[in-house]
N, C-alpha and C positions, 0 to 999 in steps of 0.2 A: 714353722712347725705345725705339724697336723693335730688337730683336736678331734677327738670323737667323744660324742655325747656319753656323759656317765651315767650308768645304770647300776644302780646298787640294791634292787630288791631281790630276795631270794626266790627263785621260781623253780617250779617243776615242769620240765619240758623234755619230751621224746624227741628221738632224733628226727622224726618226720614232721615236727612242727606242732604236733598235739600234746596236750598237758598229760602226764602221767604220774599217779600218786606214788609210784614206786621209785621215781627217778627225780632227786631233789639236786638242782644246780646251785652251787654256792658261789657267789661273785668273787673275784680276786680281790675286791677292796670294798671297804664300807666306809661311810661318811657319817660324822657326828659334828655337833658345835659345842664349844665350851658354854657352860653355864656362866651367868655374869659373875656370881661368887667365885667360881674356879678361876675364871680371867683375872679378877682383881687379885686373888691370892698369889697368882703366878706373878703378876706384875709387881706386887709388893716385894716379893723374892728378888725380883731382877733388879729393882731400885736399889737394893742393899749390896749389889756386886759392883766391883771396880773393874777397870780395864784390863788390870792384871790378873783377874780372875778367869780370863778366856785365854787359853793357852794356844800358842802358835809355834809349831815345831815340825820336825819331818813326819809325824804322824798326821799333821792336818793340811800340810802342803806337800805334794810329791809328783813325779812324773811316773808314766806307766808305759810299758812297752806293749804295743798291740801286735801280737803275732799274727793276726789275721791281715791286717793292713801292711804288716813289716815296717811299722814306724814307732817312734816313741812320741807319745802326747805329753806335752810340757804342761805343767800344772793341772793333772788330771783331777786332782783335788786341790782347793784352796779355800779355807776357812779358818775361823778362830773357835776354840771350844771350851765350854765350862763344863766339868764334871761333877754333878749334884751328889751330895753324901746321901746315904741310904734312907735317913729319916726326913727328908725335905718334902715340901709340898708338891714339888714337880714330880717327884716319883711316886707319891701317893695317887696324884691326879692321873698321871699316865697310867698306873697299874690298874686303876678302876676301869679305864675305858679298855684296856686290853682285855681284861677278864669279862666285862659286861659283852662285848662283841664276840669274843671267843665262845662264850657259853650260848650265845643267841645263833651264831652262825657255824664257824668252823668246827668246835668242839674239840680242839687239839688237846693233847696230853701236855699241859704246862707246869712247870715248877713255880709254885707260888712265891718263894722268896728269891727267885734268879731272873730279875729283869735289869736291863741296862738302858741308861738314859744319858743323853748329851744335850746341851744347850748350844745350839750353833749360830754363830754370826757370820753371815755372807756380806763382805765389803764389796767394793766395786771391783770386778773381775772375779769375785768368788764364785765358785761353782763346785760341782762333783759330777764327773762324767759317767756315762752308763755303767752299772754295776749291779750286783745282787748281794743281799745282806745274808742269804742262806749259807749256813756253814757253822763251824765250830763256835761255841760261846766260851765266856771266860771260865765258866766251871767244867771241868773235865767230864766227858761223856754226855754233855747236853749240846744241842745245836740251837740256832736261831730259827723260830717257825713264823713269827709274825712281826711285822715292822709297823712303825708308828711315825707320823709327823703332825705336829700341831703348828698352825700358822699364828705368830705372834706380833707381827708387824701389819699395820694398816696398807692396803695395796696402793695406796696414793702416796706413800713414803718412799717408794723405790720402784724401779723399772727393770724388768729381767727376772732372773731367779725363779723362773717357772719350775714346779716340781711335775715331771712326767713319768708316767708308768706305762709298761707294755702289758696289755690284758692277756687273757687266755686265747682270744682270737687275733693274737699278734697285732693289734691295734694300738698305736700310741695315743695315750689319753693325757691330758692336762688337768691337774687336780685344781679345784677352785682355790683362790688365794684369798678369799674372804677371811677378815680377822676372826679367829677363833675357829676355824675349820680344823677338825680332827680326822685324819685318814689313817686307817689301819688297813694293812694289805699283806697278803701272802709274802713271805721273804724270799720265795724264789722268783718274784716278779723283777726284771730288769727295770730300773729306774734311775732318773737323772735329775740335777739341779743345773739349770741353765746360768750362765755367768750372769751376775748382777750388772746392770749398765750404768744406774746412778742410784743413790740411796743405800740402804743397808737392810738386809732381810734377817729376821731372828725367828728360829724355829726350835721346838723341842722335839727331838727324835728319840725312838726308843726301840728297843727289841724284847719280844717275849721269848723264853728259852723253855725247852723241855727235852725229854728223850728222844734219840733217834726214830724216825718213822720205820715202820717195821711191815 
């Protein structure tokens, strides 16, 4: 796997390499770290879940036909998912990071009460092949604009399961797997979770929705 150094600072850069105050370059992704209080609140929520709260069905494991390669990819996605209710701490924390980073960088038009979240378990072999999140949201007339992943498993407790994105320069970037890492990225970016080799990877993922771009 190719790893490109992550750069997450907003910069103003002209095409000839000089800085231009009229040209603001927005990165395709930005990183944050959970505060200790937030991490403990999330862990408390998780500790009250049972194994049956994570769903495994045709929506969480499926094959996919690759028209470019003219082949079917088995287990294109394989995981177990818990869907938190609207008033849970998971949604509150995730929403705050979406709003904070969007207000600071992208400034997309988002609908405040339309966020989607999933708590995902990747067991051995669990993965999600290359895909984009951009597209129709649950609420008619809205689309997914920003995506999120929060790392909730210490990296020493599993192997594999790397989250990778393709940046605007067409470079494949591996997102840090440090416990508590929050990454918010443009939903148009291709991204992938590699198969878990051993152990189990847990992450909170989400999408921020808003009106179509015009």
